[in-house]
C-alpha positions as CSV (number, residue, x, y, z in Angstrom):
1,X,0.0,0.0,0.4
2,X,3.0,1.8,0.7
3,X,4.7,1.9,-2.6
4,X,1.5,1.9,-4.1
5,X,1.0,5.3,-2.8
6,X,4.7,6.7,-2.9
7,X,4.2,5.7,-7.0
8,X,1.1,8.0,-7.3
9,X,2.4,10.8,-5.7
10,X,5.3,10.5,-7.9
11,X,3.4,10.6,-10.8
12,X,0.9,13.4,-9.3
13,X,2.5,16.4,-11.3
14,X,2.3,14.5,-14.4
15,X,-1.7,13.8,-14.1
16,X,-1.8,17.3,-13.0
17,X,-0.4,18.6,-16.5
18,X,-1.9,16.1,-18.3
19,X,-5.4,16.8,-17.0
20,X,-5.0,20.4,-17.6
21,X,-3.4,20.0,-21.1
22,X,-7.1,17.4,-21.6
23,X,-9.7,19.6,-19.9
24,X,-8.1,22.6,-21.9
25,X,-7.9,21.3,-25.1
26,X,-8.8,17.4,-25.8
27,X,-8.2,17.4,-29.7
28,X,-4.7,19.2,-29.6
29,X,-3.8,16.8,-26.3
30,X,-4.8,13.8,-28.0
31,X,-3.3,14.5,-31.1
32,X,-0.6,15.0,-29.8
33,X,-0.8,11.1,-28.6
34,X,0.8,8.2,-30.8
35,X,-2.8,6.3,-29.6
36,X,-1.0,3.3,-31.5
37,X,1.8,3.2,-29.5
38,X,2.5,0.8,-26.5
39,X,3.9,3.7,-24.1
40,X,0.6,5.5,-24.6
41,X,-1.9,2.6,-24.1
42,X,0.3,2.0,-20.8
43,X,0.3,6.0,-19.6
44,X,-3.8,5.7,-20.5
45,X,-4.3,3.2,-18.3
46,X,-1.7,5.0,-15.6
47,X,-3.9,8.1,-16.2
48,X,-7.1,6.1,-15.6
49,X,-6.1,4.2,-12.7
50,X,-4.9,7.4,-11.0
51,X,-8.2,9.1,-12.0
52,X,-10.2,6.5,-10.2
53,X,-8.0,6.6,-7.2
54,X,-8.9,10.3,-6.5
55,X,-12.5,9.6,-7.1
56,X,-12.4,6.9,-4.8
57,X,-10.5,8.7,-2.0
58,X,-13.0,11.9,-2.5
59,X,-15.8,9.7,-2.5
60,X,-15.3,7.3,0.7
61,X,-16.6,10.0,3.5
62,X,-19.6,9.2,1.6
63,X,-19.7,5.7,2.1
64,X,-22.4,3.7,4.2
65,X,-21.5,3.0,7.4
66,X,-20.1,-0.9,7.2
67,X,-18.6,-0.3,3.7
68,X,-15.5,-1.4,3.0
69,X,-13.2,0.4,1.2
70,X,-10.8,-2.1,-0.6
71,X,-14.3,-3.8,-1.8
72,X,-15.6,-0.5,-3.3
73,X,-11.9,0.5,-4.6
74,X,-11.9,-3.2,-6.6
75,X,-15.8,-2.7,-7.6
76,X,-14.9,0.5,-9.3
77,X,-11.6,-0.5,-10.9
78,X,-13.5,-3.4,-12.5
79,X,-16.3,-1.0,-13.6
80,X,-13.9,1.3,-14.7
81,X,-11.8,-1.1,-16.9
82,X,-15.5,-2.6,-18.1
83,X,-16.6,0.3,-19.0
84,X,-13.7,1.9,-20.9
85,X,-13.2,-1.6,-22.6
86,X,-17.1,-1.9,-23.4
87,X,-17.5,1.9,-25.2
88,X,-14.0,1.6,-27.1
89,X,-15.2,-1.2,-28.8
90,X,-18.6,0.6,-29.3
91,X,-16.7,3.6,-30.4
92,X,-14.6,1.5,-33.0
93,X,-18.6,-0.2,-34.0
94,X,-19.7,2.8,-34.8
95,X,-16.7,4.5,-36.7
96,X,-16.2,1.5,-38.6
97,X,-20.0,1.3,-40.1
98,X,-18.9,5.1,-41.2
99,X,-15.6,4.2,-42.9
100,X,-13.6,4.9,-39.6
101,X,-9.9,2.5,-39.4
102,X,-8.8,4.0,-36.5
103,X,-8.0,0.1,-34.1
104,X,-9.7,-0.5,-31.1
105,X,-6.2,0.1,-28.9
106,X,-6.2,3.8,-30.2
107,X,-10.4,4.2,-29.0
108,X,-9.6,2.5,-26.4
109,X,-6.5,5.2,-25.6
110,X,-8.7,7.9,-26.0
111,X,-11.4,6.9,-24.2
112,X,-9.7,6.0,-21.2
113,X,-8.1,9.7,-21.3
114,X,-11.4,11.0,-21.9
115,X,-13.4,9.1,-18.9
116,X,-10.6,9.4,-17.1
117,X,-10.7,13.3,-16.8
118,X,-14.7,13.7,-16.9
119,X,-15.5,10.9,-14.1
120,X,-13.0,13.7,-11.8
121,X,-14.6,16.7,-12.8
122,X,-17.7,15.2,-12.2
123,X,-17.4,13.7,-9.1
124,X,-16.2,17.5,-8.2
125,X,-19.4,18.9,-9.2
126,X,-21.0,15.6,-7.2
127,X,-19.3,16.9,-4.1
128,X,-19.5,20.0,-4.2
129,X,-23.6,19.7,-4.7
130,X,-23.2,16.9,-1.8
131,X,-21.4,19.9,0.5
132,X,-23.4,22.8,-0.3
133,X,-26.7,20.8,0.6
134,X,-24.8,19.7,3.7
135,X,-23.8,22.8,4.9
136,X,-26.5,25.1,4.3
137,X,-29.4,22.6,5.7
138,X,-27.8,20.0,8.1
139,X,-30.7,19.0,9.8
140,X,-32.7,18.3,6.9
141,X,-29.2,16.2,5.1
142,X,-29.4,14.1,7.7
143,X,-32.8,13.5,7.6
144,X,-32.0,12.5,3.6
145,X,-29.4,10.9,4.1
146,X,-31.1,8.6,6.6
147,X,-33.5,7.8,4.7
148,X,-31.5,6.5,1.8
149,X,-29.8,4.2,4.3
150,X,-32.4,3.0,5.4
151,X,-34.6,2.8,2.5
152,X,-37.8,4.8,3.5
153,X,-39.9,8.0,1.8
154,X,-38.2,10.7,1.5
155,X,-38.5,14.0,3.9
156,X,-40.6,16.6,2.1
157,X,-38.2,19.2,1.0
158,X,-40.4,22.1,-0.4
159,X,-39.5,24.1,2.1
160,X,-36.1,24.6,1.5
161,X,-34.3,26.4,-1.5
162,X,-30.7,24.5,-0.8
163,X,-31.9,21.2,-2.2
164,X,-32.5,22.8,-5.2
165,X,-29.4,24.8,-5.1
166,X,-27.7,21.8,-4.7
167,X,-29.6,19.9,-7.7
168,X,-28.7,23.2,-9.8
169,X,-24.7,22.5,-9.2
170,X,-25.3,18.9,-10.1
171,X,-27.2,19.7,-13.4
172,X,-24.5,22.5,-14.3
173,X,-21.4,19.5,-13.9
174,X,-23.3,17.2,-16.2
175,X,-24.0,20.1,-18.7
176,X,-20.6,21.3,-18.8
177,X,-18.9,17.8,-18.8
178,X,-21.6,17.0,-22.1
179,X,-20.7,20.5,-23.7
180,X,-16.9,19.1,-23.2
181,X,-17.5,16.0,-24.6
182,X,-19.2,17.5,-27.6
183,X,-16.3,19.2,-28.4
184,X,-13.8,16.3,-27.4
185,X,-15.8,13.9,-29.9
186,X,-13.4,16.1,-32.8
187,X,-10.9,13.7,-31.0
188,X,-12.5,10.5,-32.6
189,X,-12.5,12.4,-36.0
190,X,-8.9,13.2,-36.2
191,X,-8.3,9.8,-35.4
192,X,-10.5,8.8,-38.1
193,X,-9.5,11.4,-40.6
194,X,-13.3,11.7,-41.8
195,X,-16.0,14.5,-42.5
196,X,-18.0,16.5,-39.8
197,X,-21.0,14.2,-41.7
198,X,-19.8,11.4,-40.9
199,X,-18.6,11.8,-37.3
200,X,-21.9,12.8,-36.5
201,X,-23.5,9.8,-37.7
202,X,-20.9,8.2,-36.0
203,X,-22.3,9.7,-32.9
204,X,-25.6,8.9,-33.2
205,X,-24.7,5.3,-33.6
206,X,-22.6,5.5,-30.4
207,X,-25.4,7.0,-29.0
208,X,-27.4,4.1,-29.6
209,X,-24.9,1.4,-28.7
210,X,-24.3,3.3,-25.3
211,X,-27.7,1.8,-24.2
212,X,-27.4,-1.8,-24.1
213,X,-23.8,-1.1,-22.7
214,X,-25.0,1.4,-20.1
215,X,-27.5,-1.5,-18.8
216,X,-24.9,-4.1,-18.7
217,X,-22.4,-1.7,-16.2
218,X,-25.9,-1.6,-14.0
219,X,-26.8,-4.9,-13.6
220,X,-22.8,-5.9,-13.5
221,X,-22.6,-3.1,-10.7
222,X,-25.6,-3.9,-8.5
223,X,-24.5,-7.6,-8.8
224,X,-21.0,-6.5,-7.3
225,X,-22.2,-3.6,-5.0
226,X,-24.6,-6.7,-2.9
């Protein structure tokens, strides 16, 4: 465990540099990467792994009482790798149908970077939303958490504007993430060197393929989180 933490801390400056470059210019960041190279593949896995650790560390305080941290970490690692692998294949199929020639590895590397960055951003907004609710309406927040843990009916929150503010922050996070994802989609078009029209068709196809993958992810996660 100590060695793992030391390796993560040693890589952290590079991770932050890559994270900043990726968020500010996803297409430019990926254009500078040779997605077919072995070292780039390894780098994408390391980036994804550190993103996973950060997400687990940030969300650990929100775990239900008695929930084992290592079990949570392993479950999240499996979901990360499964999700990235399935969506990379789905992207490969979508682009293949419109004439794309990029390899599955190239899609995996690209999606690993994109997913790793995006999941951290969404988690930050989720924690910000949770924090605003907890700080500004602690009693109501405690009632909501208790209802969730005991699977009871939710308390009436209509008398407070704090839950609405909290929800708005979450919506803003998902909206910004969606806009960033739309911009980042251009990296796949560069990867396949195709027109914007074919890129649009590939986007629609990948959107359709995302539904069965989401269903698989949901059932796998439900089974693992028992």
